[in-house]
N, C-alpha and C positions, 0 to 999 in steps of 0.2 A: 786424918788427912783426908781432909777438904777435895772431892772432886770440882775437877777443872771442869769451868761450861765454855765452851765454843763461843768467842766474840759473834755476836751475830752483828752481822751489817748492814746499815739502813740502804736503804732504797733510795738511790741518787731522784734527788726531781728532778722534771723534765721542763728546763727553766724554758726551752724556745716553745716547748708546747704550751707553758702556762701564758706566755708572750703574744702568742697567737691568738688565746681565748681573750682575755685581756685585751683584744684589738678588734678583734670581735665582737665584743660587746660594747664597745666603742665605738666603733662604725658609724651606726644610727646618728649619733652626735656631732660625729663628725663631716659626716654625711650632708648635714640640716647646717652648719658651718658653712661646708663649703654652696652650698645653692645659696642660704638666704646671704653670706658676708664677705665671702673672699670674692665672689662670683661679683655682686654688685659692686665692691669696694676696685674690681678690674677694671669692669666698665666704667663707671664712672671717672678715672681716671682718664682712661681712653677717650670718652666722649668729651671731657673737658679741652680734649686736641683735635675735635670735628665741628664742622658747622651743620651740627645734626638740629633740626629746626620740624615743627608740625605743621607749617604751611608753605608756601611759594615753592622756586624754583629748586629752593635745596632740599625739600622733604621728602621728595620722588628719588634723591641720590647723596649719601651721607660722605662727604670728603675731609681727608683727614688734611688738616691747614696748620699743624703744630702750634706756633704760641701767638697766635695774631686776636685768637679772645683774649688770653690776659694782654698783650700790649693794647687793645680794646679800653680794657679794662681801667686800664691806669691812665688811660686819657679822657674817661669818662667823667665829669663833673659827680655824674647823680653815683655814680660808684663808690665815689670818693664823700659825698655827704652822708652815705650810709656807714661807710666805715667810721665817722665820726658820730654818729647818733648812735650806732654799736657799740664804743669806748664807751662815750654819757652813762647809756644804760647799764652798760655791766661794771664800770667804777660804783655808781651812784648807787645800782641798784644790788647787785652780789657781793664784791670788792668791801664797799662801806657800808650800805643798810642791811643785807642779810646777816653778813658776819656780823657786826657792830650791834644789833639788834639781839642777834642769838645769844650772843656772848649776854647782854646787861641781862636779860633774861633768864639763862640760865645760871648766873653767879645768887642772881637774887629769889632762884629760888634753890639754890643747894644749902643743905641744911634746916630748908624749912620742913614744915608736918605735910606728913603722906596726903592730908585732907585738901590742902593750900596747893600740894604741887601737881595734882590730880586736876582742881579744878582750874588752875592756872594752865596748866599743859594741855586740856580738851579743849581753851577757849582758844589758843594758839596753834593747835593740830589741826582744828575745823577751818583752817584757811586753807592750808595747804593738802587735805584731803581730798577737798573741792576739785570737780577739772576746771583746766584755765577758763575755758570758755565760758561756767558758772563765777566763777568770780570776776570775768570781765562782765558781764550784765548787772551784777550786783557794783561794782565798781562806778557802771554806767548809770546805774540809778542812784546813787549819790552825787554824784557831781554833772549830770546834766543839769539844763538849765532848767526844771521845773522836780529838782532831786533834792536829795535830804539838805545837802549842804548847803543850797541856795532855799534852800525852807526856813531854814537858819537861821539863816542874816536875812532874811527877810525880818523875820521875825522881831530883830535886833533892831532893827527901821534902814539896814544898811540895803545896794544897791545889791543884787546877784550877779555873780560871775560866772561868765561863760568858759567853768576850766578847761572841759576838753578841748578847746581851741582855741584858750589863751596860755594856757599853762601845759599841752599837750604832754611833753616828757614827761615832767612835773606828774602829771596822772600814769602816766604808765609804768614810772618808778617808783612809785607808793604803793600801786597797785600791786608788784609783783615782789614788792618787800614784803606784804601783809599775807601772798603767797606762802613765799618760798621762807620766811624767816625758821618755821617748827622744824626744818630738818638740818638749819644751822645750828639753834636750841636744844637738839636731841644732840647733836655731835657733842656739845661742847657739854653736855649732860655727863654724858657716860666721861667724859677726859676729867670733867672735876673729881667728879666720884672714886677715878683712881689714883688723884693728888694725896698722899700720905700723910694725915690728921697731925700726925707728931711731929713733921719739919713745921706746919704754918705754926702748933702750938711753944715748939721751942723759938723761934721766930718772933713769937711775938711775948716771951717772956725775955727774951733779949731786948724788948723795947721795938721791933719795928711795925710800923704803922700798917694799916689795914692796904696802904697801896704799894707801899712799899714790899710787903709781902707776895701784889698781885703782880708788880713788874718784874721784881726778883726771882720768887720762887714759882707763882704758879701760871704763869705764863710758860718760861724757860720747859718746863714738865711738860705742857701740852702741848708745846710747839709742832709736835708730829698732826697733831692733830689736826691743831687752825690749818696748816697745810692743805689736809685731806680733805679737810672742810672747803677750804679757798678753791679747790683745785675742779671737785666737785660740784658747789655754784656756781664756778665760772664756766665750765664746761654746759649747763642745764641752764645758766644764762645768755647764756652765747646762738644756744640753740629757741628760744622762747620766739614762737611765731602768732601759738592761738591769743595768748591775753592780748597781745598788740594788736595785730589783724582784729580780733572780735573789738576792740575797745577805740579802737581809732582807725584801723583802717591802713594805718602809716601816717596819717595827715594830723593834720592837715596840711597837703603841698607831702614833701617830705619832712615832716619837722618829727615823726617819728617810725620813719623808715629805716630799719636795723636790715643789715644783711637778710637775714630770713622771708624778711617781705620782699624788700626787693631782689631777691633768686625765687620766690615766688612769682614775681609781677615779670619776668627778663624769660622765666621758663613755661610758667603757663596763662599771664593773661598776652606778651608777647611772643609768645610760643618759639622764643628762642634755647632749646634746650640744651646745646653746646655751651651757650656762653652762660646759662642758667649754672649749670655743670661748673664750670671754671669757678663761677664767684663762691659754689660750694667750697670748692677746694682751698681758696682763700681766707672761708671763715674756717673750716680745719685746721689750716696753719696759725691763724691768732690763737684758735684754740692749744697748743701743743706752745705753743710762745711764750702765751702766757704763763700755763703750766711749767714751764721751767724755767723764767722770769721769777715765779713762787717758790722754789726748790732753792735758786739762787738765793735771795736776799733769807730767807729765812732759815739758808744755812740745813735742808735738809737733802742727806744724800737718801738716791733713789737703792 
C-alpha cells in the first residue's frame, strides 16, 4: 500500500506586488509621455484660445479670448487659400500620387527576381531616406531656370520654362511624390506578399484576366493595408513643411502656402502664437476627418 504524500500547496502570487513593480518599471516612460506629449498637447489647446504673441501689448499679458482666433480664421481669405492649397497638395501628392505610384511599383516588382527587386527598391528608397531639405535642393537644381530640365529643353531648341514660378504647385507635388513613394511601395510589397498564390492561380484557371484578378481578388484582400497606408501618408503629407519651404517658401505669393507654412508665418514671422496654434488645431482636425473618411469609404472597421 503506497504511502500518501501530503499535498503541497503552491504559494499564492502577490498580484498586487507584481502590478506595482510593473508600474514602477513603466514610470519613466509615463513620465516622458506626460512631459513631452500630454503637457504640450494640453498647452496647445489652451494657447489656441488665447491672444498669445511675441511682440506688442499682448506679449506682456496673455489673455483667454475664447473662440476669437477661430472666428478670425474663417474670415481670413489667406487661411482659406492655404486650406485649398493643402487639399490640392494632399490629394495629388498623397492620395493619388504616392498611393498609385507605390502600388504600381510594388505590383511590377511582385514575383520578380531578387536582384531586380533589390536594384529597383534601392533606387526608389534612396529618395525616401534623404532628408526633406536635401530633396528640396535636388529638385531646385533640377527645376530652376538653369537646371537640368531647362538644359535638356534648350538642347532640343525649345524655350526654357521657369518651373518653380510658372508651375509651383506641380513642382512641389512631383517632388513630394518622388520623396515619399518608397513608403507606399514597401507597404504594398508586404501586403502583396501575403496574398495566397493558390487563390490567384485558381482565378487564372477559371479564365479571369490580370485586371479582374487585381480588382476582384488582390485589392479586396489587401484593403486593410491600403487604408493604413493612406492614413499614414495623409498625416505625413499634411505635416509636410521642410520640402515646400526650402523649395518655394510657400510662394510665389501664396501659390504653395499650405497650412503648415501659413501656420509658421503667423506664429514665427507675424509673432501671433495664439493664432498660429489655432491653425495647428485645424490641421489636426483635417487629419482626423480625412482618416475617418478613408475608413468609411473603404469600409474598414477600427
